N, C-alpha and C positions, 0 to 999 in steps of 0.2 A: 406303290412305286418304290423301288429299291433305292436306299440311300447310297450316295457315292461320296467317298472321301479322298481328297488329294493330300498326300503326305510329301511335302517338299523336303528333300534330304532323307528320304525313306530308306536309303541303302546304308546310312550310317548306323552305329549301334544304338543310339537313342531313337532315331526314326524307326529302326527295325523293331525296337521294343514297343513303340507305340502301335505299329502295325499288328504285332502279335496280340497286344491287349485288345484291339478293336476286333480282330478275328475271333477272339474268345468271347467277347461280351456283346457284340452286335452282329447283325446280319448284313452289314454294309459291304458294298463293293469298294475295294481300296486300290487307288492308283498311286504308286510310289515313283519318285523321280530321283535321278542322280545325274551327274554331269557327263557320264560315259555310258555306252551301251552295256547291257548285262542280260544274261539269261535268268529267267525266274523259274522257281519251282512250279510244278503243275498244281495250281490252285485257282479254281474258277472265280474266287473272290478277290484275287490279287492280280493287278496288271502293272506293267512297268513302262516308263517313258523316259528317254534321255532328254534332259532339260537343264539348261543353264539359266539362272535367274536373269541374266543379261538379255536373254531372248524374250523380250517383253511381249511380243505378239503371240508367240507360242505359249507363254505363261498365261496370258489373258484368255486364250482359247481353252486351256486346261482348266482354269478357274471357272469359266462359264459352264463347263460340263459337269460340275459337282455341286453339292449343297453344303460342304464343309471343307475348309482348308486347314491343315495342321502344318505349321512352318517349323521344321527342324533343321534347316540349312544354316548352321552357324559357321564360324563364330559371329555373334551378333554385334560385336564391336564395330564391324565393317559394314553392317547392313543399313539400308534405308528402310522406310516403311512402305515401299511400293507394292509389296504383296498385299498388305492390309488395304491400301488405297484401292487396288483393283477389286478386292473382295467387296468393299463397300459399294463400288460402282455397279457390281453385278448382284448385289443383295445376298452375298454368300457369307455365312458365319465363319469365324476365324479363331484359331487357337495357335499359340506358339510356345516354344521352350526357351524363349529369350532369357538371357542371364546377365545383361549389362545395362546399366542405367542410361547410357547414351541412346540405346535403341528404345528402351521403355519410354523415355521422354518424347522421342519422335512418334511412337505409336499413340501415346495418350493425347497428342495434339489432334487426332482424328476422332475424338470422342463425340463431338457434336454431330459430325457428318455420319458417324455410325448410328447414332440415335435417330437421326432424320431418316436414314435408310432402313431402319428396323433390323440392323445387323448387330448380333452379339459377338463381341471380340474379347477374348480372354488372353492376357499376356502373362508371361512368367510362370507358366505351368511346368510340371516336372516333379523333381524331388526337392532341390533347393536352388532357386526359389520354386515354389509350387506346394507340395505337401507340407513343407515347413511353414509356409504362410498360413495355411488352413489350421495347422496345429496352434499357431499363435492366436488366430481368431477364436478358436475353441477356448484357449486359456484366458484370453481377455474377457470372454463372456462370463467367467466365474467371478468377476470383481464388480464392486460398486464403482470404484475409481481405479483404473489401471494406471501405473506410473512409469514402469520400466520394462522393456523387453530385452532379453538377452538370448540371442540365437547362436548356437554352436553347431558346426558341421564337421564330420570326420569321414574321410574316405580311405579305404584300404587300397594301396597300390594304384592301379589304373581305374579302379571302380567298374571295370568291364566296359569302359567307354573307349573311344578311339582317339586319334591324334587331335581332333578338333577340340576336345576338352583340355588337352595339354596346352594347346595354343591359348585357350581361354584363361588358363591359370597364369601364364606368363604375360599375357596382355593386361591382366588385372594388376600387375606389378608396376605398370608404366608411370602412373601418376598418383599423387595424393588425392583424396576425395573428401567430400563433405559428409559428416555424420551428425545426427540429431542427438546432442548430449546436453543434459541439464537445461533443456528448453531453448537451446540455440544451436545453430549450425556451426560446427567446428571442423577444422581441417585435420585429417588423420592420415598417417603414412601407411601404405599397404604392408602387410606382413610385419606389423609391429605389435608391441605390448602383448607378448606371449602370456597366456593364461592356462593353467592346468584345470581341466574341467572333468567332472565325473560323468562318464557315459555308461550305458548298460553293458553287460557282458556280451561279447568277449573283449570289448575295448577298454572299459574301466577308465582310469585316470589318464588323460591324454592332453597334449598341448595344442592350443588353437591360437590364431593370430587374426588381427583385423584384416578383413578382405572386402573389397568393394563389390556389393551386390545390389540389385535394384530394390530389394526390400528395405535397404537402409533408408531410402527416401519414400517408398510407397507406404510402409507401415505407419510412419508419423501422419501421413495424409489420411489414411483409413481410420486411425484411432487418435484423434487430436488431443485427447487428455494425456496421452503418454508423453513424458518429458525426455526419455532416453531410449534409443534403439541401438543395440550393439549387435554386429554380425561378425562372427569369427569362424575361421576355417583352419583345419589341420589335416595332416596325412599320417598314415601308418604304412611302414615303420617310421619312427620319429626322425631318423636321419634325413628323410625327404624334407621335413620341415626346416631343418638346418640348411640344407642345400637351397631351398627356396628363399630362406631368409638371406643367404649370401647373394643370391641373384638379385634380390630387391635392394640390398643395402651396401654391398661391396662391389659388385660388378659395375663397370662404367655404365651410366645411363644410356649411352649410345648403343650398347649391346641389346638392351631390353627394348629400346624404341626403334631399332632397326628391324624390318620384317625378316631379313635373312637371319638375324640373331635369334628372333623368336622361333623361326623354323628350326634352326639348329638345336636350340635348347629343348624344343618340343619333341623332336625326333630322338634326341638322346634320352630324355625322360621317359618317352614311351618305350624305348628299348629296355631301359632299366626296370620299369614297372612290369613289363611282360615277363621278365625273369623272376622278379620278387612276388608276383601274383600267386605263384604256386605255393608260396609259404604264408602269405598274408591273407589270401582271398581277395575278393573284389567288392566287399560290402560297404555299407554306409551306415552312419549313425547321425541322428538329428536330435538335438536337445533344445527345447523351448522352455524358457523360464520367465515368468511374468511376476513382477512385484507390484503391489498396490494395496488399496484399502478394501477390506471386507468386514462388514458389520462394525465399522468405526475402529478397526484394528489393522495394523500392518500385517500383510500376509504374502506368502510366496507360493505360486502354483507352478508345477513343472510337468511337462509331458516329453516322452522320449520314444524314439522309433529306431529300430535296426532292421536292415534288410541285407540279405546275402549277396545281392547284385545291384550295384548303384544304377546301372543303365536300365535294368528291369524295373526298379522302383520308380525311375523317371517315367517309364512307360505306363505304369499304374496311375501316376498323377495326371499325366496328359490324357491318357486314354479314357479315364473316368469322366473328365470334363467333356471330351468329345462325345462320349456316349450320352451324357445328359443333354447335350445340345441336339443330337440326332433324335432323341426321344421326345424333345420338347419340354423335358422336365426343368431344364435351365434355359430361361429366356429373359435376358436383361439387356436390351439394346444400348449400345455404347461401347467404349473401350475401357476395360477394367483389369487391374491386377487381380490375381486369383482370390486374394483375401477379401476383396469387395464384391466379387461375383458369385462365389460358391457359398451357400448357406451351410452351417455346421451339420445339419441333419443329413444333407446330401453327401457331404464329405464323409461322415461316419458310415453311411450306407455304402459308399464307394470302397472305402478301406476294408470293410467287413466282407464285401463280395469278392475282394481280391486277396483275402487272407493276410492283410497287413495289420499287425497288432501295434497299437499305440498305448503305452503305459502312461497314466496320468494320476497325480496325487498332490495334495497339499504338503508343503515341506515343513 
């Protein structure tokens, strides 16, 4: 029986990257959705359906016709967990590319119901969060006692993503958030405390800032020995960082918290990055640094990744988990962030099969 996969938001750049990954690495038939009608290329493994997530009955029928749902219809700041709920009701496995703690908290509340239904649901897949979380898990496993996680992300221009990712950036500036620092939850201002971090070539030393990501609170849960989790994000070229800092700290808060203000800033930013992409590229860099005890000594282990296309990298992260679910290689009923769902051996296999190189070494 042929596997069928439903990709919600499959016409976006992230969803499209996931579809391409699945077409490459599986034999599944893929149904992608968007809110408006579209003509699809002649591909017998690819179907299209116009679907708004508000059309609950139509959504329910679509989910009932597949055996895996991949939710790429962001921004997730606005989403409820209804798609996951319907998947659990129909016994359908679930993956998403969610990137905001408010949504992750909603999804994790369905953990017991997913376990009872035998449904494996993996949230926060993609590149960051996603591949980045699995890099941390690999690094954590090198230690006797891990103590501190420092995650840094860098994106060139638009990263090859669409307007939705721009919205996500500005939505992430709206409110202070809680971070796990020195063994307690502390309030952090978004896009604050600039830090210059060493990334692999071609990025080298670049500035990053505090940014609210779901791994800020899922990693302390997954690795309770860890006392500090830092998640920082930056852009290339550097002047985008300064513009974002101004939006976070100088603009009136009403601009950022107004949906019209977010739309205006998102479209302006997208137009700017479309122009500068030709000079900067659309790549991504991830740096995971873990500090802890190894053989009764303080030690630091670091892993890094670069990819020429941020959206394609996200497709690799999400597509690989979808592939393992379809194959039955990954089966863990419940709702899990990726670092708790995906074993390191499977993660390594997935990255190798997709030509994604991760450099790792003791510092």
